[in-house]
C-alpha positions, 0 to 999 in steps of 0.5 A, a space after each residue: 292752052 299751049 305749052 312752050 318747051 325749051 332745051 333741058 337743063 345741064 345741071 342734073 349731076 350737080 343736083 345729085 351731088 348736092 342732095 347728100 350734104 343738105 340732108 346729112 351734114 347741114 341738118 345735123 352738124 351745125 344744129 348739134 354744135 349750136 345746141 351744145 354751146 347753148 347747153 354749156 352756157 346754161 350750165 355756166 349761168 346756173 353756176 353763177 347763180 349758185 355763187 351769187 346765192 352763197 355770196 348773199 348768205 355769207 354777207 348776211 351772216 357777217 352782218 349778224 356776227 358784227 352786230 352780235 359781237 359789237 354790242 357786248 364788247 362796249 358794256 364790259 369795256 366800260 365796266 372794266 375801266 370803272 373797276 380799273 379806276 377803283 383799283 388804281 385809286 386803292 393801289 397807293 394804299 397797297 404799295 402802288 403795284 399792278 392790280 388784277 383790275 388793271 390786268 383785266 382791263 389790258 386783256 379786254 383792250 387786247 381782245 377788243 383790238 383783236 376783234 376790231 382787226 377781225 371785223 376789218 378783215 371781214 369788211 375787206 373780204 366783203 369789199 373784195 367779194 363785192 368786186 368779184 360779184 360785179 364781175 360775175 354779174 357782167 360775165 352773166 350778162 355777157 353769157 346771156 347775150 351770147 346765148 340769145 344770139 346763138 338761139 337766134 342764129 339757130 332759129 335762122 339756120 333752121 328756117 334756112 334749112 327748111 327753105 333749102 329742103 323745100 327747094 330741093 324737093 321741088 327740084 327733085 319733082 322737076 327731075 322726076 319728069 325727065 325720062 330716058 337717056 336723051 333727057 327728053 322731057 316727057 309730060 306726066 299723065 294727068 290724073 282726073 280727080 274721082 271726087 271733090 275733096 273739100 267744098 266750103 262756101 267762104 264768101 258771098 262776093 266773087 273770088 278773084 285770085 288765090 295763092 298758097 304757101 307752106 312752113 308758116 308759123 303760129 298763130 297761122 296754120 302751117 299750110 295756108 291759102 290766101 284768097 282774094 275777093 272782089 270786095 277787097 277782102 283776103 280770106 285765109 284758109 287752113 290748107 290741111 283742113 280746108 276750114 276758114 281761118 280768118 279774113 282781112 280787109 286790105 283797105 277801107 275803100 274795099 278795092 277789087 283784088 286782082 292778085 295775091 302772093 304768100 311768102 313761105 314761113 314769114 306770114 307776109 302777104 302781097 295784095 294787088 288791087 284795082 286802085 293801082 296799089 300794091 299792099 304788103 301785110 304782116 298776117 302774124 302781127 295783123 297790120 299793114 306795112 306798106 302801100 306801094 303806088 307808082 302804076 298809072 293803070 290797074 295791076 295784073 300780077 304781083 309776087 315775092 322775089 327770092 329772099 322776100 325782100 323784094 317783089 314785082 308788079 305788072 300793070 296794064 300801063 305797060 310797065 313791070 316794077 320791082 319794089 324794095 319791101 324794106 324801104 317801101 319804094 320802087 327799086 327798078 322799073 321797065 316798060 314793055 312794048 304793050 300792056 301787060 295783062 298777066 305775068 309770072 316769076 321764076 323763083 330761083 332765077 328771078 326771070 319774069 315772063 309777061 303776057 300781052 293782050 295780043 297773045 304774045 309773051 316776052 321775057 325779062 332777066 333782071 340780072 343781066 338786062 334792062 329790057 324785055 326780049 322781043 315778044 313771041 306769039 303764043 296764042 294767035 289773036 287771043 289775049 293771055 289771062 294767065 302764065 306759069 313757069 315750070 320749077 326748072 325754068 325751061 317751060 311756060 304754061 299759058 292760058 
């Protein structure tokens, strides 16, 4: 094993200045503001519901009052008219004057007209309340939609904050490795484990590759380990308890898995296999999203790029490809001078390091170049089987 060391980074002071805003302001202010807005919209929705219930109750009472008042009015009216007709027939005998029956009929007509006006006013009021109710329903729908959008924004901000805090923790660990005024990197002393913590036999076939990620969400364990096998299975293990969680067969052909990678917090899994294919799986939905083909020889490495919308693959066909995971197609492809037998990615910068069978390594920065750097010998006369980059991007561990 050999380690290549590069000059120290120059952004140590910037990291110290960034810690306080992330921990204090970002984690409190926007979260409390969004929660307050959600609570206010919930109170408005409750008030709209109470208004709607009152409207329905008044409508029911008015209908009952209309029925109760209309039925007795018709009977007395007809009776009054009949009595009035009798009185009018008798009026010539009494000298042709106004009779009490005629006066009662007039009063009944006036009361009926007054009642009709009241009913018309109530119906107009009902029509106005119908219009108001329609407006209230539209407002309630709008408030509900805005409330859902706010909750989605809150969830997205929470996930982003967790990701930033995770990156900050990694940077802090990297900074802890720098000691002395000159900034010279001093390797931490290796501590040999005193006893085996967990041992579980999870599969009968050979285990070929492994990846781990935290901050997963239900139904997955929060800390998740993915292990690839020689017969095409991915074994999922709870990272906290060491117990098997589930297993997934990536293909009916059961190709040998050569590399896997997990995206933190999303439940997405990359699986590179011996049939020259890269597969993207959604572990929470338990389904295959894409099967990406384009290499002409077996794959040697794969991994998610920052943001988890793109991924890279390396292959013995001498190419390194970047894939668009949303479209399921190749985004970029460059050729190395030699077959790539292993590769590693620096998450923050997106730099890819490729290892070759002759013991050399080459670097590609997709942000500024379309080609690998000149290969540098690391292991004389021996092929590389593994690479890993330090979180600060200044050192590479090769095997």
